[in-house]
C-alpha positions as CSV (number, residue, x, y, z in Angstrom):
1,M,-46.0,-0.7,-9.6
2,N,-47.6,2.7,-10.1
3,R,-44.9,4.6,-8.3
4,T,-43.2,7.8,-9.3
5,R,-39.7,6.9,-10.5
6,T,-36.8,9.3,-10.3
7,P,-33.3,8.4,-11.3
8,R,-32.6,7.8,-7.6
9,T,-35.5,5.5,-7.1
10,R,-35.9,3.7,-10.4
11,A,-33.4,1.3,-9.2
12,V,-35.5,0.6,-6.5
13,A,-38.4,0.8,-8.8
14,L,-38.9,-2.6,-8.2
15,A,-39.1,-1.4,-5.0
16,V,-38.0,1.7,-6.1
17,A,-35.3,1.2,-8.5
18,L,-33.8,3.0,-11.3
19,A,-30.6,2.7,-12.5
20,A,-28.3,2.3,-14.8
21,L,-25.4,1.1,-15.8
22,A,-25.1,-1.0,-15.5
23,L,-23.9,-3.4,-16.0
24,G,-26.7,-4.7,-16.8
25,A,-27.7,-7.0,-19.2
26,C,-29.4,-7.6,-22.3
27,G,-31.0,-10.6,-23.7
28,G,-28.6,-13.2,-24.9
29,D,-25.7,-12.0,-22.7
30,G,-27.3,-13.3,-19.6
31,G,-26.4,-16.9,-20.1
32,E,-25.7,-19.6,-17.5
33,G,-22.0,-19.3,-18.0
34,D,-22.0,-15.7,-16.8
35,T,-23.9,-16.5,-13.7
36,A,-21.8,-19.5,-12.8
37,S,-18.5,-17.6,-13.2
38,A,-19.8,-14.8,-10.9
39,T,-21.0,-17.0,-8.2
40,G,-18.2,-19.5,-8.0
41,S,-18.9,-22.7,-6.0
42,A,-21.5,-21.1,-3.9
43,S,-23.4,-24.3,-3.4
44,A,-21.4,-25.2,-0.3
45,P,-23.3,-25.7,3.0
46,A,-23.3,-23.1,5.7
47,D,-20.2,-22.6,7.8
48,D,-20.2,-23.8,11.4
49,A,-21.0,-20.2,12.4
50,F,-24.3,-20.2,14.3
51,P,-25.6,-18.5,16.3
52,V,-24.9,-15.4,14.2
53,T,-25.3,-11.8,15.3
54,V,-25.9,-9.0,12.7
55,E,-26.0,-5.3,13.6
56,H,-28.1,-3.0,11.5
57,A,-29.9,0.4,11.6
58,F,-32.6,-0.8,14.0
59,G,-30.4,-2.8,16.4
60,T,-29.0,-6.3,16.5
61,T,-30.5,-9.5,15.2
62,E,-29.5,-12.9,16.4
63,I,-30.0,-15.9,14.1
64,P,-29.7,-18.9,16.4
65,E,-29.3,-21.6,13.7
66,E,-28.9,-22.1,10.0
67,P,-32.1,-20.7,8.3
68,Q,-34.2,-23.1,6.3
69,R,-36.9,-20.7,5.1
70,V,-35.6,-17.4,4.0
71,V,-37.8,-14.5,2.7
72,T,-36.2,-11.5,1.1
73,W,-37.5,-8.0,0.6
74,G,-36.2,-4.9,-1.3
75,W,-33.4,-5.2,-3.8
76,G,-30.5,-7.5,-4.1
77,S,-31.0,-9.8,-1.0
78,A,-32.6,-12.5,-3.1
79,D,-29.8,-12.3,-5.6
80,A,-27.2,-12.6,-2.9
81,A,-28.9,-15.5,-1.2
82,I,-29.2,-17.4,-4.5
83,A,-25.6,-16.7,-5.4
84,L,-24.6,-18.1,-2.0
85,G,-26.5,-21.3,-2.6
86,V,-29.7,-20.5,-0.7
87,V,-33.0,-20.3,-2.6
88,P,-35.5,-18.1,-0.7
89,V,-39.0,-19.4,-0.1
90,A,-40.4,-15.9,-1.1
91,I,-39.0,-13.0,-3.0
92,P,-40.3,-9.5,-3.8
93,F,-42.2,-8.7,-7.0
94,Q,-40.0,-6.6,-9.3
95,D,-41.8,-4.6,-11.9
96,Y,-38.9,-2.6,-13.3
97,G,-36.9,-5.1,-15.3
98,G,-38.9,-8.1,-14.2
99,D,-41.2,-10.3,-16.3
100,E,-44.9,-10.7,-16.0
101,Q,-44.4,-12.6,-12.8
102,G,-42.2,-9.9,-11.4
103,V,-39.1,-12.1,-11.7
104,L,-35.8,-10.6,-12.9
105,P,-34.1,-12.3,-15.7
106,W,-30.8,-13.0,-13.9
107,I,-32.7,-14.5,-11.0
108,R,-34.7,-16.8,-13.4
109,D,-31.4,-17.8,-15.1
110,A,-29.7,-18.6,-11.8
111,L,-32.6,-20.7,-10.6
112,E,-32.8,-22.6,-13.9
113,E,-29.1,-23.3,-13.7
114,R,-29.5,-24.7,-10.2
115,G,-32.6,-26.7,-11.2
116,A,-34.6,-24.8,-8.6
117,E,-38.2,-23.6,-9.0
118,V,-39.1,-19.9,-8.8
119,P,-40.0,-19.1,-5.2
120,T,-43.3,-17.6,-4.2
121,V,-43.4,-14.0,-5.5
122,L,-44.7,-11.6,-2.9
123,P,-47.5,-9.1,-3.9
124,D,-46.5,-6.0,-5.8
125,A,-46.4,-3.5,-3.1
126,Q,-44.3,-0.6,-1.9
127,E,-44.6,-1.5,1.8
128,P,-43.8,-5.0,3.1
129,P,-46.8,-7.3,2.6
130,F,-46.8,-8.7,6.1
131,E,-49.5,-11.3,5.7
132,A,-47.9,-12.8,2.6
133,I,-44.6,-12.8,4.3
134,A,-46.0,-14.5,7.4
135,A,-47.7,-17.1,5.2
136,A,-44.3,-18.1,3.8
137,E,-43.4,-19.2,7.4
138,P,-39.9,-17.7,7.3
139,D,-37.2,-18.3,9.9
140,L,-35.2,-15.4,8.5
141,I,-36.2,-12.2,6.7
142,L,-33.5,-10.3,4.7
143,A,-34.2,-6.6,3.9
144,V,-30.6,-5.5,3.6
145,Y,-31.2,-3.0,0.7
146,S,-34.7,-1.8,1.3
147,G,-36.8,1.1,2.6
148,I,-38.4,-0.5,5.6
149,T,-39.2,1.8,8.5
150,E,-38.5,1.0,12.2
151,Q,-42.2,0.1,12.5
152,D,-41.9,-2.2,9.5
153,Y,-38.9,-3.8,11.1
154,E,-40.7,-4.4,14.4
155,L,-43.7,-6.0,12.6
156,L,-41.4,-8.2,10.5
157,S,-39.4,-9.2,13.6
158,D,-42.6,-10.4,15.1
159,I,-42.7,-12.9,12.2
160,A,-39.1,-13.9,12.1
161,P,-35.6,-12.6,12.8
162,T,-35.1,-9.7,10.4
163,V,-31.9,-8.1,9.1
164,A,-32.3,-4.5,7.9
165,Y,-29.9,-2.1,6.1
166,P,-26.8,-1.1,8.0
167,D,-27.3,2.7,7.9
168,Q,-29.7,4.4,5.5
169,P,-32.6,3.1,3.5
170,W,-31.9,2.3,-0.1
171,A,-28.3,3.0,0.3
172,T,-26.4,-0.3,1.1
173,P,-23.5,-0.7,-1.3
174,W,-23.8,-3.9,-3.5
175,R,-20.7,-5.4,-2.0
176,D,-22.0,-4.8,1.6
177,T,-25.4,-6.4,0.6
178,I,-23.6,-9.6,-0.4
179,E,-21.4,-9.6,2.7
180,I,-24.3,-9.0,5.1
181,V,-26.5,-11.6,3.5
182,G,-23.6,-14.0,3.6
183,R,-23.0,-13.3,7.3
184,A,-26.7,-13.9,8.1
185,L,-26.7,-17.2,6.2
186,G,-23.5,-18.3,7.8
187,R,-21.7,-18.6,4.5
188,A,-18.4,-16.7,4.9
189,E,-16.4,-18.9,2.5
190,A,-19.1,-18.8,-0.2
191,T,-19.3,-15.0,0.2
192,R,-15.6,-14.7,-0.5
193,E,-15.9,-16.9,-3.6
194,V,-18.8,-14.8,-5.0
195,L,-17.0,-11.5,-4.4
196,T,-13.7,-12.8,-5.9
197,G,-15.6,-14.2,-8.9
198,I,-17.2,-10.8,-9.6
199,D,-13.9,-8.9,-9.1
200,D,-12.1,-11.3,-11.4
201,R,-14.7,-10.8,-14.1
202,V,-14.6,-7.0,-13.8
203,A,-10.8,-7.0,-13.8
204,Q,-10.7,-9.2,-16.9
205,A,-13.1,-6.9,-18.7
206,A,-11.0,-3.9,-17.9
207,S,-7.8,-5.6,-19.0
208,E,-9.4,-6.6,-22.3
209,H,-10.4,-3.0,-23.0
210,P,-7.4,-0.7,-22.3
211,E,-9.1,2.0,-24.3
212,L,-11.2,2.6,-21.3
213,A,-8.3,3.4,-19.0
214,G,-8.2,7.0,-17.9
215,K,-11.2,8.1,-20.0
216,T,-13.4,10.6,-18.1
217,V,-17.1,9.8,-17.8
218,A,-20.3,11.5,-16.8
219,M,-23.5,9.4,-16.3
220,V,-26.9,11.0,-16.8
221,W,-30.6,10.4,-17.0
222,D,-32.9,12.8,-18.8
223,T,-36.6,12.5,-18.0
224,G,-37.7,15.3,-20.3
225,D,-38.5,17.5,-17.2
226,T,-35.3,16.9,-15.2
227,F,-31.7,16.2,-16.1
228,Y,-30.0,14.0,-13.5
229,V,-26.2,13.5,-13.2
230,Y,-24.9,10.6,-11.1
231,K,-22.1,11.1,-8.6
232,P,-19.3,8.7,-7.9
233,A,-21.1,7.5,-4.8
234,D,-23.8,6.0,-6.9
235,A,-23.4,2.3,-7.4
236,R,-23.6,2.4,-11.2
237,V,-20.9,5.0,-11.3
238,A,-18.6,3.2,-8.9
239,F,-18.9,0.0,-10.9
240,T,-18.1,1.8,-14.1
241,L,-15.0,3.4,-12.6
242,D,-13.8,-0.1,-11.7
243,L,-13.5,-0.7,-15.4
244,G,-10.7,1.9,-15.6
245,L,-12.6,5.1,-16.3
246,V,-12.4,8.1,-14.1
247,S,-15.2,10.5,-13.0
248,A,-15.1,13.7,-15.0
249,P,-13.9,16.8,-13.0
250,S,-16.9,18.7,-14.4
251,V,-19.2,16.4,-12.4
252,E,-17.7,17.5,-9.1
253,T,-17.6,21.1,-10.1
254,L,-21.2,21.3,-11.2
255,A,-22.4,19.4,-8.2
256,G,-21.4,22.3,-6.0
257,S,-23.9,24.6,-7.7
258,A,-26.6,22.1,-8.5
259,Q,-30.3,22.9,-8.2
260,E,-31.0,19.7,-6.3
261,D,-28.2,17.8,-4.6
262,D,-28.2,14.3,-3.2
263,T,-25.5,11.9,-2.1
264,F,-25.9,9.9,-5.3
265,Y,-27.0,12.5,-7.9
266,F,-27.7,16.1,-8.7
267,T,-29.9,17.9,-11.2
268,L,-28.6,20.3,-13.8
269,S,-30.5,23.1,-15.5
270,P,-30.5,23.3,-19.3
271,E,-28.4,26.4,-19.5
272,R,-25.5,24.6,-17.8
273,L,-25.5,21.4,-19.8
274,G,-22.6,22.7,-21.9
275,E,-20.4,22.7,-18.9
276,L,-20.8,18.9,-18.3
277,D,-17.8,17.8,-20.3
278,S,-16.2,14.4,-20.3
279,D,-14.7,12.0,-22.8
280,I,-17.7,9.7,-22.6
281,L,-21.3,10.4,-21.6
282,V,-23.4,7.4,-20.4
283,S,-27.1,8.0,-20.8
284,Y,-30.0,5.8,-19.7
285,A,-33.4,5.4,-21.2
286,D,-36.2,2.8,-20.9
287,T,-36.6,2.5,-24.6
288,Q,-34.7,3.3,-27.8
289,E,-37.4,5.8,-28.8
290,A,-36.8,7.7,-25.5
291,S,-33.1,7.7,-26.0
292,D,-33.4,8.9,-29.6
293,A,-35.7,11.6,-28.6
294,F,-33.3,12.8,-25.9
295,L,-30.3,12.8,-28.2
296,A,-32.2,14.7,-30.9
297,S,-33.5,17.3,-28.4
298,P,-32.2,20.9,-28.3
299,R,-31.0,20.5,-24.8
300,A,-28.9,17.4,-25.7
301,S,-27.2,19.4,-28.5
302,L,-25.7,21.5,-25.8
303,L,-23.7,18.6,-24.4
304,P,-20.1,18.4,-25.7
305,Q,-20.3,14.6,-25.9
306,V,-23.4,14.7,-28.1
307,Q,-21.6,17.1,-30.4
308,R,-18.6,14.8,-30.6
309,G,-20.6,11.6,-30.9
310,T,-19.2,10.0,-27.7
311,V,-22.4,8.9,-26.0
312,A,-22.8,5.4,-24.7
313,E,-26.5,4.6,-24.6
314,V,-27.8,2.2,-22.0
315,V,-31.3,1.3,-23.1
316,G,-33.9,-1.0,-21.7
317,T,-35.4,-1.7,-18.3
318,E,-33.6,-5.0,-17.8
319,F,-30.3,-3.5,-18.7
320,I,-30.8,-0.5,-16.4
321,A,-32.3,-2.5,-13.5
322,A,-29.2,-4.7,-13.6
323,V,-27.2,-1.9,-12.1
324,S,-29.6,0.0,-10.1
325,P,-27.8,-0.9,-8.1
326,P,-25.9,-4.0,-9.3
327,T,-26.4,-7.3,-7.4
328,A,-24.6,-10.6,-6.8
329,L,-26.3,-12.0,-9.9
330,S,-26.9,-8.9,-12.1
331,L,-23.5,-7.3,-12.0
332,T,-22.0,-9.7,-14.5
333,W,-25.2,-10.6,-16.3
334,G,-24.8,-8.0,-19.0
335,L,-21.2,-7.1,-18.4
336,D,-19.9,-7.9,-21.8
337,E,-22.5,-5.8,-23.6
338,Y,-22.1,-2.9,-21.3
339,V,-18.3,-2.9,-21.7
340,S,-18.7,-3.1,-25.5
341,I,-20.9,0.0,-25.4
342,L,-18.4,1.9,-23.3
343,A,-15.5,0.7,-25.5
344,D,-17.2,1.9,-28.7
345,A,-17.7,5.3,-27.2
346,A,-14.1,5.4,-26.0
347,R,-12.8,4.6,-29.5
348,R,-15.0,7.4,-30.9
349,A,-13.5,9.7,-28.2
350,D,-10.0,8.8,-29.4
351,A,-10.9,9.4,-33.0
352,A,-12.4,12.8,-32.1
353,G,-9.1,13.8,-30.6
């Protein structure tokens, strides 16, 4: 997609995504075992729950019976459905982190594990491709983490019952995305299993790396023109804090005087980079070359963490997309590698005193 990507929207770059941290994954760490442990026994049939009513930003959607042909739009809904044992008939094209077909690696892994074919991939578009969605003949459309407008919602609802985001576009917490999708699919028990599986994996990773406990962290993305700092409300930060780290006090202090301030991030001028102190700095970059260029730049030399050598580099579109924000499938896909990167930085912080 030829869309402008800011740190807020890269995550949604696929639809707009950017992101980081996440948890994401890299190459060989995204094996079938990781997916299975995160999803639990999510192959169970739907609960005896229908009709189901789901409230969202544009009203209330009633789903009269168990859906048989689900179409997903936006970010994370396809992942949640697959984790819960439902393979959609059509999924969105994801260019950031996806392969040539627009399929994300953790989705492809999960489908292969289940012996399922890749669903129809909808056209690469920022707005919902209504004709292609209608052609898939859905009986449910899930756009739980998306940017659809009220007009989009009305048009989609003319095709099939549609579930939108609960409050604001592109702002549904990853856990809420799984829960809402689970409710719409009538799979309450499978939803609990998936969430418990993810929580157990994260808790295990934290317990295996006590060096992370209590370390302060700041998470940033430098585009060359703009320096973004992520707030605790951002999904990638929230997930990282679940591993035992704590948000650096400097993040909150600097947010109060930021040039640009959003719920999930703020921008920082070069002359104030020296004030962004923390034990660990997590930085994101699409390529190793971009990461190297940032860390070698004069502005990066102002950061205390660069001076001490306590930077945790998260590099690669797949790795970044996996947490922008994390999903039911991506959150544990690259967890081991992400934790390893953080742990290395934490040990360097201990050595630096």
